[in-house]
Structure formats: structure tokens, C-alpha cells
N, C-alpha and C positions, 0 to 999 in steps of 0.2 A: 532443524537447520540443514540446509542443502548445500552440497559442494557446487560452487560456481565454476571454478577452474583451478588448474595446477599451474604455478608460475615458477620459472627457473630463476635462480639467483642473479644471473647475468642481466636478465630483463629488468629486474627491480633495481639493480645497480645503475643501469642506464637511466631509469626514471629518476632516481635520486640525484645523479650527476647533472641532468638537464634541469631539474627543479632549482638548482643553485643559481640559475640564470634569471630567475623570476622572483618577484616579491609575492609570497603566498601568505596572506594574512589569515591565520586560522580564526582569530577573534571576529573576523568579518565573514565567517563561514566559507572561506576560500580553502580549497585543497587541490587535488589533482583529479580531473574528470576522467572516468574510465567507462568506455563503451565498446561495442563491437561493430565491425563492418566487414562484410565478405568473410565471416568466420574467423576474424583475427581481432585481438584486443587493440584498442587505441587509447593511449594515455595522452591527454591534451592539456597544453599550457597556453594561456592567452596573456599577452602583454601589450604595452602601448605601441611599440615599434616592431615587435616580433611575436609570432605564434609558433608553437612547436608541437610535434606529434611523434611519439614513440610507437612504432607498430610492433606489437608483441606476438605471442604464440596463439594457438587456436583457442577459441572460445565462442560461445553462442548464447548470449542473453540479450533481451530486448531493451532493458532499462539502461539508463546512464547513472552511475554512482560517483559520488564525490568523496574520495578517500582523504583523510588527513595525511599530510606529508609525514608527520611523526610516525604514523602507523606504517606507512610504506618503508620508512627507514628501519623500523623494528622488524618488519617482514623480511627485509634483506638480511638482517642479522640472524633471524630464525632459520633462514635458508642456509646461511653460511655455517651455522653451528650444527646443522643437520646434514641432509643428503643433497644439498644444493638446490632444493625446491621446497615450496610451501603450497598449501591448499588455501585458497581464498573462499570463505563462506560468508554469506550475508543473510541476516535474519532480523526482522523488526528494527531496521535502521541501524543495526550494529554490524560492523565488518570485522572479520577475524582472519588472521594469518596463522595457520597451524603447521608446525614443523615436527620433526621427529623428537626434538628436545623440549618443546613447549609451544605456547601460542602467545599472540599479541592481539588485542582488540580495542576498538574505539568506535564511538558513534559517528555515523556518516554526517557529512556537511551538505549544504544546499546550493552553493554558488556554482553553477555549471559553466565551465569554459567551453568555447567553441573554436574550431579551426576555421578561420574566415574563408569563404568561397573565393576561388581564384579564377579570374577571367582568362580563358585559354585562347582567345581570339588574337590573330596576328602575332603569334609568338616567335621570339628568337630563343633558341636553346643552345646551351653549351654543355657538353658531357666531358667530364674530366675525372681522373682517379682521385679518390678521397685524399690519399697521401700527398699528391701534388697540390690539390686545392688548399689543404691545410697550410703548406709552406707558402703558397701564393698569397693567402690572406695574411699570414703572419708577417711576411716581408712587406706587403703592400700597405698595411695599416700601422707599421712601426712608427713611433713618435721620434721627433728630433732628440738627439742625445744631449745631455748636459744642460737642459733648460728646466729651471725650477721655479720660475715666476708664474704661479698658477693664475694670478689675476690677469696678467698679460695673455696667458695661454687661453683664457676664456673667450678672447676675441676671435679665436680660430674656429670657424664653423666645423662641427664634428662630422664631416662628410668625407666619403671616399667615392670614387667613380669605378664602376664595372664597365669595361670596354670589351665589346664583342667584335673581334677581327675575323678574317676569313678562316684561319686555322689556329687561333689562339685566344686566350682570355687574359685580360690585363686588369690590374688594380692600381689606381692612381690616387695619391693623397697629396694635398697641398697645405703649406704652412706659411704662406707669404705674409700673413698678419704679424708674425714674429720674426720675419726675415729668415725663415727656415726654407731649406731646399725642398722642392717637390720630389716625391718618389714614384717610380714606375716599375712594376714587377709584372712579368708576362710569362706564361707557360702554355705549351701546346694543348689544344682542346678541339673536340669535334663540334663545330659550330654550324647551325642551320638556321635559315630565316634571315630577316633583315639585319644588317650590321649596324652598330651604333653603340650608344652608351647610356647608362642610367646612374643616378646618384643615390646612395644609400647612407644610412647612419653608420659612421665608422665603428662605433663601439658595438652596435648590433652585429655588424659584419664580423668583427673579431670574435664575439661570443659564439658565433656559429662553429668555431673550431672545436668546442666541446662536443657538439653533435657529430662533426666530421670525424673526430678521433674515435668514435664508437666502433668504426670499422674502416681501417686504413685502406683495405683492398677494394672496397665498394666503388662502383661508378656513380658519381654524383651528377645529376642532371639539373642545370640551372635554367629557369624559364622566366621570360618577362616580355613585355611589350615596350620596345625602346622608343616608341612614339606615343606618349600620352598614357602609359600604363600606370597603375597604382602600386603594384607589388612586385616582388621578386620571389619566386618559389624555388626552393632547393629540395630535392627528394632522392631517396634511395629506397630499396626494398624494406628497410627497417626504421626509417624516420623521414619526417618532412619538416620543413621550416619555411615560414613566410615572413619576409621583412618588407617594410614599406619603402617605396621610392620617395625621395626627398626633392623639394623644389631646388632649382638651380639658379645661378646668377644672383642678382640682388635679392630675389625672393627668399633665398636661404637665410637672409638676415631679418626676416619679418618677425620671427619669434624672439630675436634678440631685442628688437625695438619694443615689443610688448613687455618683455621682462624688465627692461630699463624703466619704462613708465610705471609698471606695477611695483617694482622695488622702491621707487621714489614716491609712491602713492599719488601719482598724477592721474586725474580723471580722464578717461578717453572713451571713444566709441569707434567701432570699425564699420565702415560703410560697405555696401554690397559690391562696390568697385574696388575694394581692398584698401582704399585710403583710410587713414586714421585721423580723427579729429581729437586733439588733446587740449585741455584747458590748463594753461600754465600762467601763474600769477594773474589769474582772472581773465586771460585772453585766449581766444580760440586759435589754435595753430593746426594747419592741415599738413599731414606727413604722408608722403608717398614714396615708393621705392621705384627707382628708374634704372633700367639697364642701358648704360651709355658706354663710353670708352672705359670708364671705371664704374663699379656699382655705386649708385648715388642715393642717399637719403635726402630728399628735398623737403624742406620745411618752409611753409609760407603763411603770411598773415595778410589778409585784405584790409587795407587801411581806409580807402575811400572808393566807393563804387559810383558808376555813372558820371565819370569826369570827362572833360573834353581836352584834347591836346592843346597846349598853349606854350608859347616860347618861355615865359617865366617859369612855368611848371617843369618843363623839360630841363631847363638850365639848373633849376634847384635839385632835381633828381641827379643830374650829371655831377653837380658839385658834391652832393652827398656821397655818391658812389666813389668819388676820388678820395674821400677821407675815411670812409668806413672800411673795416677789415672783415672779410668773410661775408657779412651781410650786404646784399645788393638790393636796389629798388628799381622797379620798372612799371610800365603800364601794360596791363594784359586784359583784353576784353573789356575795356572801359573802366578798369579798376586799377588803383595804385596798390602795388603788392611789394611787401618786403620778403626777401627770399634768402635762405641759407642752404647751401648745398654741402653735404658732408659725405666724404668717401667712406662707404661702409667698411667696417673693420679697421679703419685707420684713424678714426676721429676720437677726440676725448669723450668724456662722459656726455651722453646725449642730452640729459635734462639740463646740465649746466649750459650747453650750447643753446638750448631753447630759451632759457632765461636771458641770455645775451641778445638773442633775436628780439625778444620783447622789449628790452632796454633800448636797442637801436631803433626799433619801430616807434617808440614813444618820442624819441628825439626828433624823428622825421615828422611825426604828428604835430609837434610844436611848430616846425617850420611851415608845414602845410596850412596850419591855422593862421600863421602870420601872412600867408599869401592869399588868405580868404578862399582857399580851395575847399569847397563844400560840395559834396556829392549827395547821393541818396543816404549814405551812412558814413560817419566818421567814428570809427571804433576807438582809435588811439589819438589823444591830443594832449 
């Protein structure tokens, strides 16, 4: 058994604290990936919206080892009970932390986490002291006080904006879906590159404070491409974190639409153009997200295709539009269409509204049949 490296208690403590931000399923062979780069240890965590890396002390081994989180926690205790350091040794797929008072060992795991590559082209950067950034994030992501209706709160997209100004960094959060006030927090920062803003997951941003608090005096550099980038990178000499940029405008509601359909077991397909085709009560409904004066979820059903404009037909559509609420009918590209526009984040349950659209469309189908309106296809009658 050979000594791989000696690790200080503070480093292991940092790894254990950051691990709390991630779901690490040991039964799925997940642990904490340990490797070296430029003669320093790298502890890597990979998540859905955030990756993190703790940069440790000196080491030089070629392999990547996946250590069980329980073993790392035990290693921290061994260091605490001894002289504030432990020796890590690995032999025959078994890792051992040895301190002056004893040792802890477990079998290695196999699921290797990686820190996603970051595109450094066309970067905007902001450098700010960790202590200031901690408070900026804490203030900028705070939730409205005294609001306890979790079902209503679920309508609020979990996003915050990072705004890069000439000499400051700003965090903005909005809660208009529950009539909450928007919050804006800004602190001085050294900003270079193109000015602008990006949207990130609010909860991922807030969890970064666990990393930031590892060294309050460090200078944190925040990097991103404010025009079409995918990620935001935060880094100091002792840690790195990458969080994903999020879609803005009505596109931010796309996942909510998918969740509504999935929860209510509605069959649907997503096209390459981003439109969703859902089958509700046996009928196909096209759903698309539109950025207008308000973010709109537009739901449409084609009733009849290849029709010609006629006075009786237009009069019937006009009369129907006077009597229906929410659902409207019109002719588009030679097809009679029933349409329902919902304001994203302000509307009742989506699937209930879709069923109402089907019911209204069936009523119009009856009227069209009475007018002998027959095109290439009559889906509802």
C-alpha cells in the first residue's frame, strides 16, 4: 500500500460542506471524484444545473479515484481527532484515510464526475470580493416575506438575473406571478467586456454561497458570454463552480408546460421548432410559446383545412367569437383555427384550459357542418 497524499482537515471539511449541495447516490456508485491537475488535487461534483470543484493541496497521481462520501466524512473526523491531517492511500480498489488515532477505509466507486468545459470566447468578467458577493447573492435571491402558499408560489419561475454594469454587479429577482415586488441588489465590482445580463437558476445561485463562504477574503471572478452563452463560471484559487444560463422570456415557462402535461398524463411530442403537439380528449392541440407584450402560451386546433373565404362562414365565425370566452376562431393559411391564448404564469391549470378549448371547438364544428363547410379535413364535428 503506497501513500498517495497527505490532506489537511480544512480541505476535507470544504469537500464535505460542498457535497451537501449535491445528491450523491452511493448505491448508484456515485461518490466524489478525485484527480490532479498542475500538481494540485481536484475534488469534482457534477449536478444538473451546477458543477463544482474544490482545488486542494499538492499531489501528483495520474488516475481518477471516486471516493465514497461517507469515507471522506470519516477522513475529516480522523484528521480532527489527530494532528489535523490524514494520509490517503489506495490499493486494490480500497481507499484508506489514516490519522494518528486510527484509520477509515472503504471500497472505491466507479461513477466519475467531470467539470464541464467552459467556452471562454467573448467573455464578460466581474471580479468582486467573496464577502461582498455572498451578501449580494443573499439579498438578491431573498424570497418575499410572509407568503406560505407553495402551490401558488410554484408559478414563479425560479430564476434570477445577473446584470453586468460598468463598475458594478447586480442581482435581480422577480415575483410578479404572486404579486410580489421585484428586488434589485447591486455592489461595486471590476467589470470587463461586453455589458449585459444573463439569467440563472435562483436556487443554484443561492447555493453558491456555500462555496463563497469557504474564503471570505478571496477575489471571485465571474465569467460568462452575455450574448448566447450556455454557462456562468465562478472561480477563485481554491474552488470553481459552473451554473447553467437559463432561457428568458416566455421560454422560461417551457419546462412548466411539459410538467403540467406530464403530471396529468397527457400524451405529447416536441417538434424541432419547439412547438408541442398534445393529444387532449382525443384531439391534437398545438402549443407554442410566444414573446409578446406579455408571455403567451398559444394553444390551437385546426378544424378545417383548404377552405375558401365566404360571407356566411365569416359571419358565423364572427358570431361565435362574440359569444365564446377566451377561445377565438379565425381563418389562417386557408384553415379554420380555434385558438386559446393564455398568459404564462397567470393562467389556471393548463390541462383544464385545453379541455375547454376542445369543447368550444366541438361546438364550432357542429356549426360548420350545418353550413356544409367541408375542406380537406374536418377533425371536429
